[in-house]
N, C-alpha and C positions, 0 to 999 in steps of 0.2 A: 225333712226340716232337721231332724237328727244328723243326717247323712251331709247336709249342707252348711252346719258348725262343724262337724267333724271334718270334712275337704277342708275348711277355710282355718282349723286350725291346724293342718296338717300344710297347707298350701303358705301359709302365714310364715313358718322359720324357713321355707324353703326358698322363698322370696329374700326376705331376711339374709340368708346364710349368701344367695346370688350376689346381692347387694354389697357384701360386706367382702366378699372376695371378688370381686370388682373392682370394690376399693384400695384394697390391697396393691392390686396390679397400679393403681392408678397412684397408690401413695410412693411403689418404687420410682414413679416418672417424677412424682414430685420431689421425692427426697434427692433426687438426680439433678434435676433442676435447683435446687437449693443447693447442691455442692459447687452446682456453674456458677451461680450467681452470687455465692461468697469467695469464690476461690479466682471469679474474674477480676484481672485487673492488678493483684494483687503479686507480691516478687513473693518467691519461698524467702526466709529468711533463716539463716544459721543461726544457731543457739550454741557456744562454746561457753563447756563447763571445768574447772580444775578437776582430774578426777582424784578419789582419795589413793594413795600407795599403800599398795599391798603387804603385807608381813613379808619378809624374803627376797622383795625383790631388790633388783641392785640400785646401790645408788645413783640419783640424776649427774651425769657427767657435764663440765662447767665447759661453756663457750669459747673455742679458742680467742684468744686474745686478738686477732687481725679480724674474728670474723663479726657481720651481723647478725646473723641469724640461720640456723639450721634445722631441720627437720629428721629425724632419723628413722622416725615412724610414723606413715603419713597411710593409713588402711580404710577403705571404705566398705559397706555390704548396707543392703536393703533389706526392710523389714516391710512388710513379706516381698519375697522374691519373686511370688505371680499374684497379681492383682486383674481388676476389672475395671475399665472408666466408671466415672463417678465415687472413684476412692482414693486415698489419699496411702502413698507408699513413702515412707519413712527412711531418707537417708542417714544411717548410723555412721561416725568416726570415730577412729581412735588414733589419735597424734600425739606424738612426743616435740615441742618444740623447744629449742634453745633462740633466747634472742636476747641484744644487748639491753641495756636499761636506757639507752639513747631516747628520747623524746618524739625527735623528729622522724624515726623509722615506722613505716605506715605496715601490716600486713594485709593483704587484701587475697581473697578468695576465690578465684574463678570459676565457675560451671558450668559444661557443657553438655546439651543434650542430644543425643545423636537416633535417629532412626535407624533402623535393619541395614539401610540401603548404605549407611554412612552419612546423609543428609542432615546436616548440623540444623537443630530443629529452635533452639534456643541457648543463650548464653546471658550469663548472670555473672555481677561484679559487685563482692562486697566486701566494705572494711572491716575488717577481726580485730585492729589494732585494742581499741578500749575493751575489747572482749580476752585479750591472750596479751594482757601486761607484763610477764613475767613468764621464765622456765618453766616449763612444766608435762605434765602430762595430761592431755584434755581428752573428754568424750565430745563430741557434738551431733547435733541432729536438724536436719534439714525435712520438713514435710513437703510433700512436691505431689499437689492437685492431679488427677490423673484427669483429662477431663473426657465430657461424654461424649466425641467426637475421635478418640484414639482410637485408631485401628490396631490389632491385635497384631502382637510380633513381640519381637527382643529389642529392647532399646538399650543405651548405653551412654553413663555418665563418667565425662572426667574432668577430675578437679586439680584446681593445680593451686599451688600456696606463693604469692609473689612478695618479694620486699621492695620497697624504695624510702627512699628520704625524701621528707617532703621538701617544697620548694628547691630540688635537685633536677636540672633536665634530663638526666639520666635514665634509658630505660628500666622497666622495672626489672628484678632479677628473681628467675623460677626459681623455690627454695626444696618443690616436694609437688609430685604429680601422683595422684590414683585412679584407676578405673575399673567399675563394676557394671554389671547385666542386670537385669531386670525383666520380668514378661509381661504383657499385658495378654488376657485371654478374653475369648469372647462372651459378654454377656448373656449369651443363655448357656 
């Protein structure tokens, strides 16, 4: 009887440990499924905010009188640069925008997402006029959820800033373009 109780005491922790480890493996699948559910059908939204001016930084130059908008600085990078499916990559932007005070001017950001072979996967356009109402240095972030089905490889994002006047029938004018790469690595 003592052997049975001793065996039972040793077996119970082993069974619990096995169940726990099995549960952790399925928790990863559950977590990935939750990531998929939360990101499905939602477009990534870019958030712009005016950056603090650093001491010793050159004074911000004025927009030339005949111009509507200019972007002397437009840089993008990714955090992290390497990721796995079921994660979110953050697209970080450093932007210096010179723009007129005209309320009819719309600023739009176009984001194009390409696979390693150059295939366009997705495109998105966002009106950023309300976020970028005046000239200045801005930082911006865009969360990019990586789907469970994303194959490993190198991916490219091309960002474009465009302006147009509301009610004007002319085509939008591109004022800046930036591109960057990130990598999806296998889950295992």
